[in-house]
Each structure stands twice: as C-alpha cells, then as structure tokens.
N, C-alpha and C positions, 0 to 999 in steps of 0.2 A: 504494500500500500504506500503510494507516494502522495504525501499531503502537501498542498500549496495553500498558503494563507492569503486571504483577501484582506487588504488593509485600506484604511482611509488615506486618500491621496494627500500630497503636500498641500497645505492651505496657504493663502497669501500671508505675508509677514504680519499684517495688522489683525489677522483673524486667529483666535486661539482655539475655537471649538466650532463644531457643526452639529446639525441634527439630522438623523436618518429619517427619510420620508417614507419610502415604500419599497419593500422587497418585491422583486419580480419573480423570484424563485423560492422554493422551500427545500428543506432537506430531502434528499432522494431524487431531486430533479437533475437531469443532465444539463450541462451548460457547454457552450462553445467558447473558444478563446475570443476575447474582446466583446462578448455579449454583455449588455448592461444588466447588472445584478440589482443595484439599488441606487436611488438618488440621494445625495447628501446636500443639505441646504446650509449655507452660511448667511450672515447678515448682508452679504453682497452678491452672492451667486448660488445657483444650483448646479452641482457637479454630478456627472454620471460616474459610477464606479464599475468598470468592466471586469469580467473574469480574466485573471492573469493567465489562465490555462484552461484547456478543455478537460472535462471530467464530470464528476457527480458531486453535488454539494452534500457533505456529510454532517456539517454542523454550522448553525448560525449562532454567533455569540452575542449579538446585540440586536434587539428588537426595534421595530418601527417606533420613532419618537425618541429614541435614546440620544443623549448628547455624547459626542465622541471627539477625539483629538487626532491630529495627523499621525499616521503610523500605527494607530490602534487596529488590532486584528478584529475584523467583522465576521468572517466566516472561514471555513476550511473546505477545500475541494480535493477529492481523491482523483488523481489524474489517471489512475489505472482501472478505475471502476466504470461500469456502464449501467445506465438506468434500466430497471426491469421493464420488459416489454408489456404493454397493456393489452389485455384481451380486447379485440376490436368490438365485440358486441357489448362490452361493459359501458360503452359510451352511448348506447341506444337506450331509450326508455324501456323499462321492464316489460311493458305491454308488447312492444315490438319484438323483444327477444323471445317471447313466448309464442308468437304467431308462427305457424308453419309456412313454408314456401307455398305459393299459389298452386303449384302442380300437385301438392300433397293434400290440399284442402278439398272437401266435398262441396259441390255446389249447393247453395241454399235457395230454395224457392220462396218467393214472397207470397204471403197469404193475402187474398183480397180483404179489404176493410169492411 
C-alpha cells in the first residue's frame, strides 16, 4: 500500500488559515491525478485542491467547514488500490431491477370497464 497525502496548498503571505468548503469525494472513491478533491476558501480567494496522484481515497482527516493551515494533511490516497466495481443494476430503482425482460413476460389482456 503506497499512501500519498493530500495537503493544503501554500497560502498567500498575509493569509494564515483557510476553511474547507466541500469535499467532492469520500473514502473509497477512486480519484484521478489532478482531479479536484475539495475547495479551500481564504478571506481573499477560493482554491481548488487537486489529487496529487491517482488512486483511492482511504481517509479524510478534516471535514467540511474545518479551519486549516498551509501544509496541513487533509486526506490520504492509496495509489495502488482500485475502487470496487459497482453492480450496474444497483443504480436502477428497485422496481426496475425486479421486472423481467419483455421477452420473458406474459402478455396481459385489458378487461373492459
């Protein structure tokens, strides 16, 4: 397991701290190198924090809204891991997963009212 740390980028000289706005990934998610992971806001600017390497996020150390300083570790990425493959039907509503394909269904006749 090769772990790479995601750190707060260097802030401007007059800025001592920043606030984490919104994580775009969660532990277990795969990330690509340079993919934006979180936005960091200072009193002057909003910065994007990119993934320093491709891999899977194994740990997030600071939550949304936390106050951080330059160089502080925000998360850890395992560069040798791959995210688990999702079962394609899990993204469908339950009702659609239970329906049989049309060629397996018996025709239904409508009754006159």
